[in-house]
GUFILUM-449039 format. One line per field, with one value per atom (N, C-alpha, C): residue in one letter; x, y, z. Coordinates in steps of 0.2 Angstrom, whole numbers, always signed. Example, Ala and Ser with C-alpha at 12.3 -4.5 7.8 and 13.67 -1.06 7.14 Angstrom:
REM residues 2
aa <- [A:A:A:S:S:S] $
x <- [+66:+62:+66:+64:+68:+64] $
y <- [-28:-22:-16:-11:-5:+0] $
z <- [+39:+39:+39:+35:+36:+39] $
This chain:
REM residues 201
aa <- [M:M:M:V:V:V:V:V:V:A:A:A:V:V:V:A:A:A:E:E:E:E:E:E:S:S:S:R:R:R:G:G:G:A:A:A:D:D:D:H:H:H:A:A:A:R:R:R:P:P:P:W:W:W:I:I:I:D:D:D:Q:Q:Q:A:A:A:K:K:K:S:S:S:D:D:D:Y:Y:Y:W:W:W:Q:Q:Q:L:L:L:I:I:I:D:D:D:T:T:T:E:E:E:H:H:H:R:R:R:L:L:L:E:E:E:D:D:D:L:L:L:Y:Y:Y:N:N:N:L:L:L:V:V:V:N:N:N:V:V:V:P:P:P:Q:Q:Q:A:A:A:I:I:I:W:W:W:I:I:I:D:D:D:E:E:E:K:K:K:G:G:G:T:T:T:I:I:I:V:V:V:R:R:R:P:P:P:P:P:P:E:E:E:T:T:T:A:A:A:G:G:G:S:S:S:T:T:T:D:D:D:H:H:H:F:F:F:R:R:R:R:R:R:M:M:M:D:D:D:L:L:L:K:K:K:T:T:T:R:R:R:T:T:T:L:L:L:L:L:L:P:P:P:K:K:K:D:D:D:Q:Q:Q:E:E:E:E:E:E:R:R:R:L:L:L:A:A:A:A:A:A:R:R:R:Q:Q:Q:A:A:A:Y:Y:Y:V:V:V:D:D:D:A:A:A:V:V:V:R:R:R:A:A:A:W:W:W:V:V:V:T:T:T:S:S:S:G:G:G:K:K:K:H:H:H:A:A:A:L:L:L:S:S:S:A:A:A:N:N:N:A:A:A:V:V:V:R:R:R:A:A:A:N:N:N:L:L:L:P:P:P:R:R:R:I:I:I:T:T:T:P:P:P:E:E:E:M:M:M:A:A:A:E:E:E:S:S:S:R:R:R:A:A:A:R:R:R:F:F:F:R:R:R:L:L:L:G:G:G:V:V:V:W:W:W:L:L:L:R:R:R:A:A:A:N:N:N:G:G:G:R:R:R:A:A:A:A:A:A:E:E:E:G:G:G:D:D:D:R:R:R:Q:Q:Q:M:M:M:A:A:A:E:E:E:A:A:A:S:S:S:R:R:R:L:L:L:Y:Y:Y:P:P:P:D:D:D:S:S:S:W:W:W:S:S:S:M:M:M:W:W:W:R:R:R:Q:Q:Q:A:A:A:A:A:A:D:D:D:L:L:L:D:D:D:E:E:E:V:V:V:G:G:G:K:K:K:A:A:A:S:S:S:S:S:S:P:P:P:A:A:A:F:F:F:W:W:W:K:K:K:R:R:R:V:V:V:Q:Q:Q:A:A:A:L:L:L:G:G:G:D:D:D:K:K:K:P:P:P:Y:Y:Y:Y:Y:Y:P:P:P:P:P:P:P:P:P:K:K:K:F:F:F] $
x <- [+4:+0:+4:+2:+5:+2:+7:+5:+9:+5:+8:+8:+13:+14:+16:+12:+13:+17:+23:+27:+25:+20:+17:+16:+21:+21:+15:+12:+6:+0:+0:-6:-10:-16:-20:-23:-25:-28:-23:-16:-12:-10:-11:-10:-16:-22:-28:-29:-27:-28:-24:-18:-14:-17:-19:-22:-29:-33:-39:-38:-33:-31:-29:-25:-22:-28:-34:-39:-37:-33:-30:-34:-33:-36:-32:-26:-22:-22:-19:-19:-15:-17:-13:-14:-8:-7:-4:-4:-1:+3:+9:+14:+16:+13:+14:+21:+23:+29:+35:+35:+40:+44:+40:+42:+45:+42:+44:+51:+52:+59:+64:+62:+67:+69:+63:+64:+69:+68:+71:+76:+77:+82:+80:+73:+71:+73:+75:+78:+75:+70:+66:+60:+56:+50:+49:+47:+45:+51:+51:+55:+51:+54:+50:+55:+52:+55:+51:+54:+51:+51:+46:+46:+41:+44:+41:+36:+32:+27:+29:+36:+38:+41:+40:+42:+49:+53:+60:+60:+65:+66:+70:+68:+71:+74:+72:+75:+75:+81:+81:+78:+78:+75:+78:+74:+77:+72:+74:+69:+64:+58:+52:+49:+53:+50:+50:+54:+55:+62:+63:+69:+71:+77:+80:+78:+73:+71:+68:+65:+62:+67:+74:+79:+80:+77:+78:+71:+67:+60:+61:+57:+56:+52:+56:+53:+47:+48:+42:+36:+36:+30:+29:+33:+33:+32:+35:+34:+41:+41:+46:+46:+52:+52:+49:+46:+42:+47:+53:+58:+59:+60:+61:+55:+49:+43:+42:+43:+43:+47:+54:+58:+56:+54:+51:+46:+41:+35:+37:+42:+45:+48:+52:+55:+50:+45:+40:+37:+35:+32:+37:+43:+48:+49:+48:+48:+42:+36:+30:+30:+33:+34:+39:+44:+49:+45:+41:+37:+33:+29:+25:+29:+35:+39:+42:+43:+45:+39:+33:+27:+26:+26:+24:+30:+36:+42:+48:+48:+53:+59:+58:+64:+65:+71:+74:+74:+72:+73:+81:+83:+90:+92:+97:+99:+100:+100:+100:+107:+112:+119:+119:+115:+115:+111:+105:+101:+105:+108:+112:+118:+121:+126:+123:+117:+114:+110:+109:+105:+109:+106:+110:+112:+119:+122:+120:+117:+115:+121:+123:+129:+126:+130:+127:+124:+127:+125:+118:+117:+110:+105:+107:+102:+100:+105:+104:+100:+101:+97:+90:+88:+81:+78:+82:+79:+78:+82:+81:+76:+75:+69:+63:+62:+56:+54:+60:+59:+57:+60:+58:+51:+48:+41:+37:+39:+35:+35:+40:+41:+36:+37:+32:+25:+23:+16:+14:+19:+17:+19:+19:+19:+26:+31:+38:+42:+39:+41:+49:+51:+58:+63:+61:+66:+65:+59:+58:+62:+62:+66:+73:+76:+83:+85:+80:+81:+81:+76:+76:+82:+84:+90:+96:+97:+102:+102:+96:+94:+97:+95:+97:+105:+108:+115:+119:+116:+119:+118:+113:+111:+108:+113:+111:+108:+109:+107:+99:+96:+89:+85:+83:+78:+71:+69:+63:+63:+68:+68:+68:+73:+73:+67:+63:+57:+52:+51:+46:+47:+53:+54:+53:+55:+54:+47:+43:+36:+32:+34:+30:+30:+35:+35:+34:+32:+30:+37:+43:+49:+51:+49:+52:+48:+43:+39:+43:+41:+45:+44:+40:+39:+44:+47:+50:+57:+60:+67:+72:+70:+74:+75:+70:+71:+75:+74:+78:+85:+87:+93:+97:+93:+96:+97:+93:+93:+99:+100:+105:+112:+112:+119:+121:+117:+119:+124:+124:+129:+127:+132:+131:+128:+128:+125:+117:+114:+107:+103:+97:+92:+88:+87:+84:+89:+93:+97:+93:+94:+90:+91:+86:+87:+91:+94:+98:+95:+93:+90:+94] $
y <- [-6:+0:+6:+12:+18:+22:+25:+30:+37:+42:+49:+53:+56:+60:+67:+72:+79:+81:+84:+87:+94:+96:+102:+105:+109:+112:+117:+119:+124:+120:+114:+110:+108:+105:+101:+106:+112:+117:+119:+119:+121:+115:+109:+103:+101:+103:+100:+102:+108:+109:+104:+103:+98:+91:+89:+82:+82:+87:+87:+87:+91:+91:+84:+80:+74:+69:+70:+65:+58:+56:+49:+44:+38:+32:+29:+32:+30:+34:+32:+36:+42:+48:+54:+56:+56:+58:+65:+68:+75:+75:+76:+76:+83:+86:+92:+93:+88:+88:+85:+83:+81:+75:+70:+64:+59:+59:+55:+57:+63:+66:+64:+64:+62:+55:+51:+43:+41:+44:+41:+46:+52:+57:+59:+61:+64:+71:+73:+80:+84:+81:+85:+81:+84:+81:+82:+77:+70:+65:+62:+56:+50:+44:+38:+33:+29:+23:+17:+12:+6:+1:-1:-6:-12:-18:-24:-26:-32:-34:-36:-37:-39:-33:-27:-21:-19:-22:-21:-16:-11:-7:-10:-10:-13:-7:-1:+4:+10:+13:+19:+25:+31:+37:+39:+40:+43:+47:+51:+55:+51:+53:+48:+52:+51:+53:+60:+64:+71:+72:+77:+78:+86:+87:+94:+98:+95:+99:+106:+106:+113:+118:+117:+122:+126:+123:+126:+130:+130:+134:+141:+144:+151:+154:+158:+160:+165:+168:+173:+170:+165:+161:+155:+153:+147:+141:+140:+135:+131:+125:+121:+120:+119:+118:+111:+109:+103:+97:+97:+92:+90:+96:+95:+92:+95:+92:+85:+83:+76:+71:+74:+70:+69:+75:+75:+70:+70:+65:+58:+57:+50:+48:+52:+50:+48:+52:+51:+44:+42:+36:+30:+31:+26:+24:+29:+28:+24:+26:+22:+15:+14:+7:+3:+6:+3:+0:+4:+2:-4:-3:-9:-15:-15:-20:-24:-19:-22:-26:-23:-26:-33:-33:-39:-45:-42:-47:-47:-42:-41:-37:-35:-31:-25:-23:-16:-16:-21:-22:-23:-19:-20:-25:-28:-32:-28:-32:-28:-24:-27:-24:-18:-18:-12:-7:-9:-4:+0:-4:-1:+4:+2:+6:+12:+12:+18:+23:+20:+24:+30:+36:+42:+41:+43:+43:+49:+48:+54:+56:+63:+66:+70:+72:+76:+82:+85:+92:+91:+85:+84:+83:+79:+78:+84:+89:+95:+99:+99:+104:+102:+95:+93:+95:+95:+97:+104:+108:+116:+117:+114:+115:+114:+109:+107:+112:+114:+119:+126:+128:+134:+134:+128:+128:+129:+126:+126:+134:+137:+144:+148:+147:+151:+150:+144:+142:+145:+147:+149:+157:+160:+168:+170:+166:+169:+168:+172:+171:+172:+178:+180:+174:+172:+167:+160:+159:+153:+153:+159:+160:+159:+161:+160:+153:+149:+142:+139:+140:+137:+139:+145:+148:+144:+142:+138:+131:+129:+122:+121:+126:+126:+127:+131:+131:+125:+121:+115:+110:+110:+104:+107:+111:+114:+110:+103:+99:+97:+99:+98:+103:+102:+107:+107:+101:+101:+106:+106:+111:+118:+119:+126:+129:+125:+127:+127:+123:+124:+130:+131:+138:+144:+144:+149:+150:+145:+145:+149:+148:+152:+159:+162:+169:+170:+164:+164:+166:+164:+165:+159:+153:+147:+144:+147:+144:+144:+139:+139:+145:+150:+156:+161:+160:+166:+166:+173:+174:+170:+170:+166:+159:+156:+149:+148:+152:+151:+153:+158:+160:+154:+150:+145:+139:+138:+132:+134:+140:+142:+141:+142:+141:+134:+129:+122:+121:+125:+124:+117:+113:+106:+101:+103:+98:+97:+91:+91:+93:+96:+97:+90:+87:+80:+75:+72:+66:+61:+58:+53:+46:+42:+36:+31:+26:+22:+15:+13:+7:+2] $
z <- [+0:+0:+0:-2:-2:+3:+7:+12:+11:+10:+9:+15:+17:+23:+21:+23:+22:+28:+27:+33:+33:+38:+38:+45:+47:+53:+55:+49:+50:+51:+51:+52:+46:+47:+42:+37:+39:+34:+29:+30:+25:+20:+23:+19:+15:+17:+14:+7:+4:-3:-7:-5:-9:-9:-3:-2:-7:-6:-10:-18:-20:-27:-30:-25:-27:-29:-25:-26:-26:-21:-21:-18:-19:-16:-11:-9:-4:+2:+8:+14:+13:+16:+16:+23:+26:+33:+34:+39:+40:+47:+46:+51:+53:+58:+60:+64:+67:+71:+68:+61:+57:+60:+63:+66:+61:+55:+50:+48:+47:+45:+50:+57:+62:+61:+60:+60:+54:+49:+42:+39:+43:+40:+33:+32:+26:+25:+19:+19:+13:+10:+5:+3:-1:-3:-11:-14:-12:-11:-5:-4:-2:-4:-2:+1:+5:+8:+7:+4:+3:+9:+11:+17:+15:+16:+14:+19:+18:+22:+29:+30:+36:+40:+37:+41:+40:+35:+33:+28:+29:+24:+18:+12:+6:+2:+3:-1:+4:+6:+10:+7:+11:+8:+1:-4:-10:-13:-18:-22:-26:-25:-28:-34:-40:-46:-48:-44:-46:-49:-53:-56:-55:-58:-57:-64:-68:-74:-72:-66:-64:-63:-63:-62:-69:-74:-81:-82:-78:-79:-80:-85:-86:-80:-76:-70:-71:-77:-79:-81:-85:-87:-83:-78:-74:-79:-84:-89:-90:-92:-94:-102:-105:-112:-113:-119:-119:-118:-120:-119:-112:-108:-101:-97:-99:-97:-98:-104:-106:-102:-101:-97:-90:-87:-81:-79:-84:-83:-84:-89:-90:-83:-80:-74:-68:-68:-63:-65:-71:-73:-72:-73:-72:-64:-60:-53:-51:-53:-52:-55:-61:-63:-59:-56:-52:-46:-43:-37:-39:-44:-46:-48:-51:-52:-45:-40:-34:-30:-31:-28:-31:-38:-41:-42:-42:-43:-38:-34:-29:-32:-38:-42:-38:-39:-36:-28:-25:-17:-16:-11:-10:-4:-4:+2:+8:+14:+20:+21:+18:+18:+14:+8:+4:+7:+10:+13:+19:+23:+29:+26:+20:+17:+15:+13:+10:+14:+20:+25:+27:+28:+30:+37:+38:+44:+48:+54:+58:+62:+61:+65:+71:+76:+81:+79:+74:+71:+68:+65:+62:+67:+73:+78:+82:+83:+86:+82:+75:+71:+71:+71:+71:+78:+83:+90:+90:+87:+87:+82:+77:+72:+76:+79:+82:+88:+91:+97:+93:+88:+84:+82:+80:+78:+84:+89:+96:+98:+98:+100:+96:+89:+85:+86:+87:+89:+95:+100:+106:+108:+102:+103:+103:+102:+103:+96:+91:+84:+83:+86:+85:+88:+94:+97:+93:+90:+86:+79:+76:+70:+71:+77:+78:+79:+82:+83:+76:+72:+65:+61:+61:+57:+59:+66:+68:+66:+66:+63:+56:+52:+45:+44:+48:+48:+50:+55:+57:+52:+48:+43:+37:+33:+27:+21:+22:+17:+17:+23:+24:+21:+15:+12:+16:+18:+22:+28:+32:+37:+35:+30:+28:+25:+21:+17:+22:+27:+32:+36:+38:+42:+38:+32:+27:+25:+24:+23:+28:+34:+39:+38:+34:+32:+25:+21:+14:+10:+12:+8:+6:+8:+6:+0:-3:-8:-14:-19:-25:-30:-28:-32:-29:-23:-20:-22:-22:-24:-19:-13:-8:-9:-12:-13:-20:-25:-31:-30:-25:-24:-21:-16:-13:-18:-22:-27:-32:-34:-39:-35:-29:-25:-25:-27:-27:-32:-37:-43:-46:-47:-50:-45:-39:-34:-36:-36:-37:-32:-33:-28:-27:-32:-32:-34:-30:-32:-35:-41:-44:-40:-40:-37:-41:-38:-42:-43:-49:-50:-54] $
């Protein structure tokens, strides 16, 4: 089964339009405290984890069907070239096809050793950043916005690879959205580093 989880600090009302638009026939949950990110070290959306019927991870967190084609978007018209759009949709379909192949034949599942080798290693800085992020969200929700912002800024400094934390913190002030200059400036600063590292099949 597929379970989608929205990492949304602002609550169900902010996630609901996306859930309604998807019109899915699978479960869609809302994680306001980012517990899933903490458990699996998720750093961006969409990411997926494959878990078999025994509860064993057979593919660790990876980009789920998204690509970096958006980085070539015309920011004035918010459009992609037809070739980029075609390749983007093909990558999405390829990921869905890989999931189906795993379900029906076991293809693409990794060995326990390969999963362990590819699981993100949690450093003290990463653990502290997640604690500071959650503290920052709590402070903002309880009327201490300036103090909360400082905690979330420190969280991003400690763990700059976490786009999820940065975007959630920035979205509280509407600067982390894909339409904002702050988001695009941060994406452009990646240089050759991918925003969405492609999965390895």
